[in-house]
Each structure stands twice: as C-alpha cells, then as structure tokens.
N, C-alpha and C positions, 0 to 999 in steps of 0.2 A: 500600540504598537508594542510588541514583545521582542524583541531581537535577543537571540542566541547566539553570538560568537565567538569561535573558535578559531577561528582563521583571520585577524581584523583586516587584511587585504581583499577577502570575502564583502562582497558588495551583495545585503539581502534583497533581494527579487521581488516584484510584485505577483498576487498569486499565478496571473495570466503566462507567466516568462519562468516558473518552476519546472524543474525537469528534472526523472532520473536520470540520476551519471552512472548509477552500476548495480546490479543486480548478482548475485554470489551464493553456491550454493556448496554444503559439506554435508555430506552426509553422516550421522551418528552412526557406531557400532553394530549398535543393535537393529539397523534395519526399519528402524520403527517412526525413526525422526529425522529432519533435515533442518539444520541451522542455515537460513537466510538470510541476507545481509545487504541491504539496503542502505544505497548515497543518493540525497538527493542534494538541489543544490541549496544553499540559504534562501531564505526567506523571511519576511515582512508578515507573513501571517501563519498561522499552522495549519497545514495542511492533513490530508488523512491519507490512508493509506490503505487498499485492497487488496489481498495476497489469495492466490487463489490456485488448488491443483488440483490436476484430473488428468485421465489415462486418457494419451491421445489416440483424437480419434471420436472421443468418448466424451457424454454429455457430464456423467454422475461423477459429482465432485467428493475427491482422498479428502482434502482438509483444506480449510478455510479459518482464514482470521481475518479482523480489522483492527488498525491504528487511528486512533480518533486523532485529529490534533495533536501530530508529535512532536514533543520538545525542541528536539533535534536532529541535523541531518542527516546522521549515521543512524541507521536505528538494526537491530539486531534480536531475529526470533528463531524459535521454535517449532518448528512446521508440525504435530504429531496428526498422525492416519495409523488407522488398524488397517487390517485385510487385506493389505497391499499384495498382490501378486510380485514374486520377487525379479528379475531379470526381465520389466518392462518398460515403456516410454511413456513419459509423464509429461505432461506441459504445466509450466508454470505462468500464471499470469499474475504481474505486480501494478495494481492501476493509482494514479500517483491525482486527487481528487480535492477538490474544496465544496461543501456546502453551501445551498446559495439563501445563507441564514439572514440576506438584507431585508428578504420580502416575509419574514416570521411576523405573525400579526404578535402583538402586545398583549399578555396575558390579562383574558379577562374581555376582551374585543369579541368581535362576533364578526372581520372583514370575511370576505369573501377567502375561499382556500387559495394561499399560497402555492408559487409553484418552489416547488424546494428538491425538482431536479441538478442532481451532482455536475460542476461543473470539469471536468474531466481536461485535465491538462500533460496528461504523461500516461506514457502503458508501455510497459516490457512483456515479451513472453520471450522460455525461456525453456529448452529442451532439456530434461533430465532424463538418463536412465541409472536406473536402479537392477 
C-alpha cells in the first residue's frame, strides 16, 4: 500500500469510499485551454480520473484526458481544445474510478477473459460558460 499524506490528520480511505471533494475550472486568456483542479479524498490505492468536456446537449467530445493512478489527492491539468465556438455552454465530467486489476491473468496464462470493467466510485458534472 502506497500512502501519500500531505495532512497527517487525513485518514486514507479504501477504494469504495474515495470521492471527489471539489472540481474547479479556470479558463486561460487565449480561450483555447482550461485549467482543471480536482481534489479527492486521501486514498489507500491510487485511483484513476477521466476528464471529458463536450458541448451541452451534444455528444461530440471537445476534449478529454485520463489520469491513470494519480499520485496525490490534489490534481491539476490543462485541458486543450480546438474549434470551440465562443460564448457557448459546455459540460465538464470528471469520473473517479478504479481498474478491476485483481482479475487480470498472469502473463503467459490462458484463463478466460477477465472482467476489466472499471469500478466507478464518484462522478461530478460541471456546467461551464465560455
């Protein structure tokens, strides 16, 4: 178990209890990037984060990124996008999940295909006006 404690009073949680504490967005002056800050609960096992942005009411993805096995509860990424119409409403979705790695086969073995469905523990949606 890897523990990354920035505050000794915070107790790391097991995967099924880890949640997103906050998501904040800061647009860059160039209008083509967003700074996304995500804070999650302290954890015993490193979680993954999916960050997706699309225009509200539409399914076409404007931008997306994934953080695999985040090292710290405080994360910051820049989300880049192209061809974004100005003054539009967007939906930012952040999903906190764990990979079901316990079922992965050993290298060289031939068992049936494992269930690698992610275990989603939290999701937050945020409306953004650009």
